[in-house]
Kinemage of the C-alpha trace (Angstrom):
@kinemage 1
@onewidth
@group {chain A} dominant
@subgroup {mainchain}
@vectorlist {calphas} color= white
{ca met a 1} P 16.952 15.298 64.217
{ca ser a 2} L 14.395 15.184 67.066
{ca asn a 3} L 13.767 18.954 66.964
{ca arg a 4} L 13.138 18.964 63.243
{ca arg a 5} L 10.086 18.011 61.274
{ca thr a 6} L 9.616 14.289 60.778
{ca thr a 7} L 8.160 14.270 57.267
{ca val a 8} L 9.142 15.453 53.816
{ca glu a 9} L 6.602 17.109 51.540
{ca gln a 10} L 7.089 16.122 47.913
{ca trp a 11} L 5.562 16.014 44.462
{ca leu a 12} L 5.303 12.721 42.584
{ca thr a 13} L 4.779 11.650 38.988
{ca gln a 14} L 3.955 8.234 37.600
{ca gln a 15} L 5.083 9.479 34.193
{ca asp a 16} L 1.478 9.538 33.017
{ca gly a 17} L 0.901 13.210 32.215
{ca leu a 18} L 1.168 16.756 33.520
{ca asp a 19} L -2.388 16.588 34.873
{ca asn a 20} L -1.470 13.706 37.162
{ca leu a 21} L 1.309 15.218 39.243
{ca arg a 22} L 0.369 14.862 42.910
{ca arg a 23} L 1.576 15.861 46.369
{ca ser a 24} L 2.574 13.358 49.015
{ca ser a 25} L 4.516 12.987 52.256
{ca ala a 26} L 7.401 10.700 53.202
{ca pro a 27} L 9.460 10.063 56.345
{ca met a 28} L 12.354 12.443 56.931
{ca pro a 29} L 15.609 10.702 55.902
{ca ser a 30} L 18.896 10.820 57.788
{ca pro a 31} L 22.263 11.204 56.058
{ca gly a 32} L 24.526 8.165 56.019
{ca lys a 33} L 28.246 7.862 55.458
{ca asp a 34} L 29.578 10.552 53.098
{ca glu a 35} L 26.098 12.093 52.806
{ca val a 36} L 24.372 15.314 53.851
{ca leu a 37} L 20.732 16.264 54.393
{ca val a 38} L 19.681 19.395 52.531
{ca ala a 39} L 16.670 21.620 53.173
{ca ile a 40} L 15.593 22.587 49.667
{ca his a 41} L 14.695 26.248 49.158
{ca ser a 42} L 14.207 26.647 45.386
{ca val a 43} L 13.782 24.306 42.410
{ca ser a 44} L 14.054 25.312 38.754
{ca leu a 45} L 12.382 23.330 35.996
{ca asn a 46} L 13.760 22.100 32.685
{ca tyr a 47} L 12.028 20.830 29.547
{ca arg a 48} L 13.317 17.385 30.490
{ca asp a 49} L 11.117 17.454 33.596
{ca thr a 50} L 7.965 17.824 31.494
{ca glu a 51} L 9.067 14.904 29.322
{ca val a 52} L 9.593 12.739 32.398
{ca ala a 53} L 6.151 13.624 33.750
{ca met a 54} L 4.555 12.799 30.382
{ca gly a 55} L 6.362 9.475 30.049
{ca leu a 56} L 8.388 10.619 27.034
{ca tyr a 57} L 11.881 10.580 28.538
{ca lys a 58} L 12.869 6.995 27.761
{ca tyr a 59} L 16.286 7.412 26.165
{ca tyr a 60} L 18.241 5.753 28.961
{ca asp a 61} L 15.643 3.326 30.285
{ca gln a 62} L 16.970 -0.070 31.317
{ca pro a 63} L 15.249 -3.476 31.099
{ca gly a 64} L 13.123 -3.955 34.182
{ca asp a 65} L 12.521 -0.238 34.807
{ca asp a 66} L 8.988 0.389 36.042
{ca pro a 67} L 7.723 3.731 34.642
{ca ser a 68} L 4.553 3.501 36.751
{ca lys a 69} L 6.488 3.619 40.016
{ca pro a 70} L 5.998 7.031 41.697
{ca leu a 71} L 8.998 9.284 41.136
{ca val a 72} L 9.954 12.663 42.588
{ca pro a 73} L 10.664 14.810 39.496
{ca ala a 74} L 13.128 17.654 38.803
{ca ser a 75} L 16.884 17.858 39.198
{ca asp a 76} L 17.887 21.475 39.871
{ca met a 77} L 17.781 22.916 43.368
{ca cys a 78} L 19.365 25.386 45.754
{ca gly a 79} L 19.255 24.600 49.454
{ca val a 80} L 21.102 24.551 52.751
{ca val a 81} L 22.898 21.671 54.468
{ca ile a 82} L 21.127 20.921 57.772
{ca ala a 83} L 22.786 17.633 58.808
{ca val a 84} L 26.035 15.832 57.975
{ca gly a 85} L 26.518 12.059 58.038
{ca glu a 86} L 29.589 10.083 59.070
{ca gly a 87} L 32.966 10.649 57.449
{ca pro a 88} L 35.392 10.438 55.912
{ca his a 89} L 33.798 12.887 53.503
{ca thr a 90} L 34.622 13.266 49.823
{ca ile a 91} L 33.814 16.959 50.294
{ca pro a 92} L 33.628 18.372 53.852
{ca trp a 93} L 30.291 20.212 53.807
{ca lys a 94} L 29.099 21.723 57.072
{ca val a 95} L 25.704 22.702 58.432
{ca gly a 96} L 24.659 26.040 56.958
{ca asp a 97} L 26.465 25.660 53.628
{ca arg a 98} L 24.345 26.829 50.678
{ca val a 99} L 24.565 24.256 47.904
{ca leu a 100} L 23.356 23.322 44.423
{ca ser a 101} L 22.600 19.835 43.140
{ca thr a 102} L 24.509 18.382 40.219
{ca phe a 103} L 22.275 16.791 37.590
{ca val a 104} L 24.194 13.521 37.107
{ca gln a 105} L 25.465 12.917 40.618
{ca ala a 106} L 28.417 10.617 39.843
{ca his a 107} L 29.705 12.594 36.824
{ca leu a 108} L 32.631 14.367 38.448
{ca thr a 109} L 34.966 14.964 35.479
{ca gly a 110} L 35.576 14.033 31.863
{ca gln a 111} L 33.287 12.202 29.460
{ca ile a 112} L 29.903 11.008 30.685
{ca thr a 113} L 29.301 7.232 30.650
{ca pro a 114} L 26.287 4.905 31.027
{ca ala a 115} L 27.304 4.284 34.630
{ca his a 116} L 27.068 8.014 35.311
{ca leu a 117} L 23.619 8.236 33.725
{ca ala a 118} L 22.278 5.799 36.312
{ca thr a 119} L 22.743 8.607 38.871
{ca gly a 120} L 20.648 11.274 37.128
{ca leu a 121} L 18.288 13.214 39.405
{ca gly a 122} L 14.596 13.261 38.518
{ca lys a 123} L 15.019 9.987 36.615
{ca pro a 124} L 16.219 7.407 37.298
{ca leu a 125} L 16.973 8.662 40.840
{ca pro a 126} L 14.348 10.518 42.889
{ca gly a 127} L 14.518 14.218 42.134
{ca val a 128} L 14.454 17.423 44.123
{ca leu a 129} L 10.841 18.621 44.037
{ca gln a 130} L 10.573 18.042 47.779
{ca thr a 131} L 11.315 19.920 50.965
{ca his a 132} L 14.329 17.793 52.009
{ca arg a 133} L 16.665 15.326 50.333
{ca val a 134} L 19.822 13.394 51.203
{ca phe a 135} L 22.721 13.845 48.745
{ca pro a 136} L 26.162 12.249 48.511
{ca thr a 137} L 28.710 14.893 49.412
{ca tyr a 138} L 30.184 14.735 45.892
{ca gly a 139} L 26.753 15.454 44.325
{ca leu a 140} L 26.698 19.122 45.340
{ca val a 141} L 28.554 22.335 44.516
{ca arg a 142} L 28.706 25.583 46.449
{ca ala a 143} L 26.134 28.168 45.371
{ca pro a 144} L 27.642 31.434 44.040
{ca gly a 145} L 27.387 34.069 46.745
{ca his a 146} L 26.010 36.829 44.508
{ca leu a 147} L 22.918 34.849 43.513
{ca ser a 148} L 19.582 34.470 45.312
{ca asp a 149} L 18.266 30.966 45.967
{ca his a 150} L 15.877 31.287 43.025
{ca glu a 151} L 18.647 32.433 40.685
{ca ala a 152} L 21.141 29.834 41.876
{ca ser a 153} L 18.667 26.990 41.376
{ca cys a 154} L 18.701 27.757 37.644
{ca leu a 155} L 22.323 26.699 37.146
{ca pro a 156} L 22.604 22.868 37.262
{ca ile a 157} L 21.129 21.924 33.866
{ca ala a 158} L 20.467 25.042 31.785
{ca ala a 159} L 23.615 26.986 32.607
{ca val a 160} L 26.001 24.020 32.705
{ca thr a 161} L 24.624 22.730 29.397
{ca ala a 162} L 25.072 26.171 27.841
{ca trp a 163} L 28.571 26.389 29.318
{ca met a 164} L 29.580 23.064 27.779
{ca ala a 165} L 28.037 24.010 24.434
{ca val a 166} L 29.526 27.495 24.159
{ca arg a 167} L 32.811 27.344 26.080
{ca gly a 168} L 33.378 23.705 25.247
{ca ala a 169} L 33.271 24.546 21.546
{ca his a 170} L 35.673 27.500 21.762
{ca pro a 171} L 37.271 28.244 25.162
{ca thr a 172} L 38.465 31.546 23.668
{ca leu a 173} L 35.361 33.130 22.154
{ca lys a 174} L 36.584 36.667 21.528
{ca gly a 175} L 35.978 37.459 17.887
{ca lys a 176} L 33.761 34.400 17.373
{ca thr a 177} L 30.053 34.423 16.497
{ca val a 178} L 27.495 32.303 18.355
{ca leu a 179} L 23.955 31.546 17.184
{ca leu a 180} L 21.363 30.792 19.878
{ca gln a 181} L 17.860 29.483 19.187
{ca gly a 182} L 14.937 30.621 21.317
{ca thr a 183} L 14.740 32.287 24.713
{ca gly a 184} L 14.469 29.353 27.106
{ca gly a 185} L 16.828 28.617 29.972
{ca val a 186} L 19.687 27.149 27.939
{ca ser a 187} L 19.602 29.865 25.266
{ca ile a 188} L 19.497 32.789 27.699
{ca ser a 189} L 22.294 31.203 29.753
{ca gly a 190} L 24.283 30.723 26.540
{ca leu a 191} L 23.671 34.358 25.615
{ca gln a 192} L 25.077 35.580 28.927
{ca ile a 193} L 28.078 33.240 28.801
{ca ala a 194} L 28.891 34.062 25.184
{ca lys a 195} L 28.669 37.838 25.668
{ca ala a 196} L 30.752 37.698 28.862
{ca ser a 197} L 33.324 35.732 26.856
{ca gly a 198} L 33.597 38.418 24.173
{ca ala a 199} L 31.608 36.709 21.424
{ca arg a 200} L 29.202 38.265 18.956
{ca val a 201} L 25.730 36.716 19.350
{ca ile a 202} L 22.737 36.197 17.073
{ca leu a 203} L 19.509 35.213 18.848
{ca thr a 204} L 16.367 33.811 17.209
{ca ser a 205} L 12.802 33.655 18.523
{ca ser a 206} L 9.249 33.556 17.225
{ca ser a 207} L 8.297 36.459 19.503
{ca asp a 208} L 9.209 40.101 18.856
{ca glu a 209} L 8.337 40.782 22.510
{ca lys a 210} L 10.903 38.241 23.729
{ca leu a 211} L 13.516 39.532 21.280
{ca ala a 212} L 12.949 43.062 22.582
{ca arg a 213} L 13.373 41.799 26.133
{ca ala a 214} L 16.662 40.165 25.154
{ca lys a 215} L 17.866 43.394 23.545
{ca gly a 216} L 17.263 45.105 26.890
{ca met a 217} L 19.727 42.861 28.757
{ca gly a 218} L 22.453 45.499 28.832
{ca pro a 219} L 25.981 44.036 28.470
{ca phe a 220} L 24.444 40.598 27.824
{ca ala a 221} L 22.187 41.760 24.977
{ca pro a 222} L 22.536 39.954 21.623
{ca asp a 223} L 24.192 41.809 18.766
{ca phe a 224} L 21.504 40.737 16.304
{ca val a 225} L 18.043 39.225 16.652
{ca ile a 226} L 15.916 37.337 14.110
{ca asn a 227} L 12.233 36.468 14.299
{ca tyr a 228} L 12.095 33.059 12.633
{ca arg a 229} L 8.330 33.350 12.063
{ca thr a 230} L 8.621 36.488 9.970
{ca thr a 231} L 11.979 35.360 8.528
{ca pro a 232} L 11.444 31.633 7.918
{ca gln a 233} L 14.697 31.325 5.949
{ca trp a 234} L 16.625 32.713 8.886
{ca gln a 235} L 19.762 30.852 7.894
{ca asp a 236} L 20.089 33.213 4.912
{ca glu a 237} L 19.823 36.205 7.228
{ca val a 238} L 22.531 34.712 9.461
{ca met a 239} L 24.819 34.379 6.455
{ca arg a 240} L 24.086 38.005 5.505
{ca leu a 241} L 24.833 39.240 9.024
{ca thr a 242} L 28.158 37.379 8.990
{ca asp a 243} L 29.149 38.571 5.501
{ca gly a 244} L 28.782 35.062 4.121
{ca arg a 245} L 31.135 33.480 6.642
{ca gly a 246} L 28.603 31.822 8.938
{ca val a 247} L 28.705 31.371 12.715
{ca asp a 248} L 31.343 29.532 14.716
{ca val a 249} L 28.960 27.926 17.219
{ca val a 250} L 25.281 27.026 17.010
{ca val a 251} L 23.521 26.103 20.231
{ca glu a 252} L 20.964 23.866 18.516
{ca thr a 253} L 17.821 23.495 20.598
{ca gly a 254} L 15.205 23.100 17.870
{ca gly a 255} L 15.950 19.717 16.340
{ca ala a 256} L 13.958 18.519 13.356
{ca gln a 257} L 12.916 21.933 12.004
{ca thr a 258} L 16.170 23.784 12.689
{ca leu a 259} L 19.181 21.478 12.404
{ca tyr a 260} L 19.421 21.607 8.625
{ca lys a 261} L 19.154 25.389 8.649
{ca ala a 262} L 21.869 25.510 11.299
{ca leu a 263} L 24.102 23.453 9.020
{ca asp a 264} L 23.400 25.928 6.229
{ca cys a 265} L 24.786 28.860 8.241
{ca ile a 266} L 27.651 27.255 10.157
{ca ala a 267} L 31.147 28.483 9.358
{ca phe a 268} L 33.825 26.152 8.043
{ca gly a 269} L 35.195 24.262 11.023
{ca gly a 270} L 32.258 25.333 13.185
{ca val a 271} L 30.546 23.424 15.987
{ca val a 272} L 26.841 22.616 16.173
{ca ala a 273} L 26.076 21.746 19.791
{ca cys a 274} L 22.893 19.665 19.806
{ca ile a 275} L 20.917 20.364 22.979
{ca gly a 276} L 17.267 19.600 22.315
{ca tyr a 277} L 14.413 19.120 19.869
{ca thr a 278} L 11.665 21.599 20.700
{ca ser a 279} L 10.577 21.664 17.039
{ca gly a 280} L 10.178 17.891 16.846
{ca arg a 281} L 12.087 14.612 16.763
{ca glu a 282} L 11.544 13.596 13.136
{ca asp a 283} L 12.497 15.304 9.890
{ca glu a 284} L 9.839 16.250 7.383
{ca gly a 285} L 10.207 15.842 3.655
{ca ser a 286} L 13.202 14.711 1.659
{ca arg a 287} L 16.485 15.897 3.185
{ca pro a 288} L 20.129 15.418 2.239
{ca asn a 289} L 21.969 12.866 4.319
{ca ile a 290} L 23.211 14.432 7.550
{ca asn a 291} L 26.699 13.035 6.969
{ca leu a 292} L 26.922 14.992 3.706
{ca leu a 293} L 25.934 18.229 5.381
{ca val a 294} L 28.424 17.760 8.202
{ca leu a 295} L 31.184 16.913 5.734
{ca arg a 296} L 30.332 19.836 3.453
{ca arg a 297} L 31.751 22.368 5.914
{ca thr a 298} L 33.923 20.080 8.048
{ca val a 299} L 31.504 20.660 10.907
{ca thr a 300} L 31.647 19.138 14.368
{ca leu a 301} L 28.177 17.950 15.356
{ca lys a 302} L 28.289 17.354 19.101
{ca gly a 303} L 25.591 16.176 21.459
{ca ile a 304} L 25.651 17.950 24.825
{ca leu a 305} L 24.233 16.189 27.874
{ca asn a 306} L 25.013 18.617 30.679
{ca gly a 307} L 28.559 18.495 32.098
{ca pro a 308} L 30.715 17.159 34.934
{ca arg a 309} L 31.002 18.575 38.422
{ca asp a 310} L 34.397 20.192 37.841
{ca gln a 311} L 33.041 22.162 34.872
{ca phe a 312} L 30.049 23.234 36.993
{ca glu a 313} L 32.443 24.655 39.593
{ca glu a 314} L 34.472 26.434 36.892
{ca met a 315} L 31.273 27.925 35.498
{ca cys a 316} L 30.166 29.151 38.944
{ca ala a 317} L 33.473 30.997 39.318
{ca phe a 318} L 32.928 32.542 35.853
{ca tyr a 319} L 29.438 33.685 36.865
{ca glu a 320} L 30.833 35.336 39.990
{ca glu a 321} L 33.688 36.975 38.086
{ca his a 322} L 31.345 38.501 35.506
{ca gly a 323} L 28.371 39.143 37.789
{ca ile a 324} L 26.058 36.962 35.691
{ca lys a 325} L 22.600 36.369 37.122
{ca pro a 326} L 20.212 33.850 35.552
{ca val a 327} L 16.987 35.315 34.202
{ca val a 328} L 14.024 34.070 36.260
{ca asp a 329} L 10.803 34.428 34.283
{ca arg a 330} L 8.291 33.401 36.926
{ca val a 331} L 8.230 31.927 40.442
{ca phe a 332} L 5.493 29.492 41.523
{ca gly a 333} L 4.681 28.398 45.067
{ca phe a 334} L 5.332 24.809 46.120
{ca gly a 335} L 1.608 24.097 46.025
{ca glu a 336} L 1.502 25.346 42.429
{ca ala a 337} L 4.210 23.017 41.119
{ca asp a 338} L 1.844 21.263 38.717
{ca glu a 339} L 0.917 24.635 37.209
{ca ala a 340} L 4.620 25.471 36.867
{ca phe a 341} L 5.130 22.345 34.753
{ca lys a 342} L 2.260 23.326 32.459
{ca tyr a 343} L 3.519 26.888 32.152
{ca leu a 344} L 6.993 25.694 31.170
{ca phe a 345} L 5.556 23.253 28.639
{ca ser a 346} L 3.485 26.050 27.075
{ca gly a 347} L 6.677 27.815 25.989
{ca gln a 348} L 5.557 31.225 27.255
{ca his a 349} L 8.618 31.674 29.462
{ca phe a 350} L 11.718 33.816 28.896
{ca gly a 351} L 14.599 32.297 30.841
{ca lys a 352} L 13.802 29.998 33.770
{ca val a 353} L 10.720 28.856 35.671
{ca val a 354} L 11.278 28.424 39.425
{ca ile a 355} L 9.319 26.814 42.247
{ca lys a 356} L 9.706 28.287 45.740
{ca val a 357} L 9.918 25.277 48.065
{ca ala a 358} L 10.779 26.822 51.436
{ca glu a 359} L 8.177 29.049 53.089
């Protein structure tokens, strides 16, 4: 380690707003037993990261947590192993390996548990918006060889979440119809996965420009697009496009303003994969009980919180097989990380927002 730099450059949040993100330095760590030190090259942002920075991500807080304690945000990175700690190693990484972080470090397979959630990057654990970080060897996967660092950094949350929502609902998607809301990281990843799996896809957005961009994605272009601003009752249009049958899978990212409409255009036996709540957390007006709507069409309403390491590896192999490359909307420099957070929060992006960490 003597020939390497002795400090780590990092960004910190005290969960008190996007305007208060700040840069800092820390001593360079050394990997311990079953750990590796990674030089981080690229970091991609997720909506969750803006919530953490604004003090809104409190769903898994534990008694005694101190939200004012400085925290390195963000969870998704691509980097290179530069030092390996003592063995025996759960996974035998070597210096020079190009790797991706897993979001919930201890979630290796199966159903996620509260114990797993205690190992989430970017809260509660320190995140990846820094030049170097030590990881347990089991908290990394190999980066797909056909992707650049920027592209590969987009996979840990957005792509894995989309994978679990789309492929987890119907492993065999040929002949099925998938509805995707918006053009953020999860939706565009879901579009690529669904089309590569042989599904028919309907994509919604409030922007004709973004819908046109999606239609230009070649083999990954949606079959139908709907502007939900100009077609506010878009669920009726979905039913028309599916000849009254409805869609088999909804990747539900809107929340309060979209969930009921999703339930109005889901097919019998369909799956609504609940990902986010960009349209709000609380319903407006008088609504039928959610249990009634789920029962009405024997729907599975499933919350998706990323996925385990083994599914991440399976998804990476799928991306390589089908030549899928994440859509990177914009790349910010490391010194512009605070501006990257604000840009993501503004909702102007199409696909993923990336921060270039390595010079």
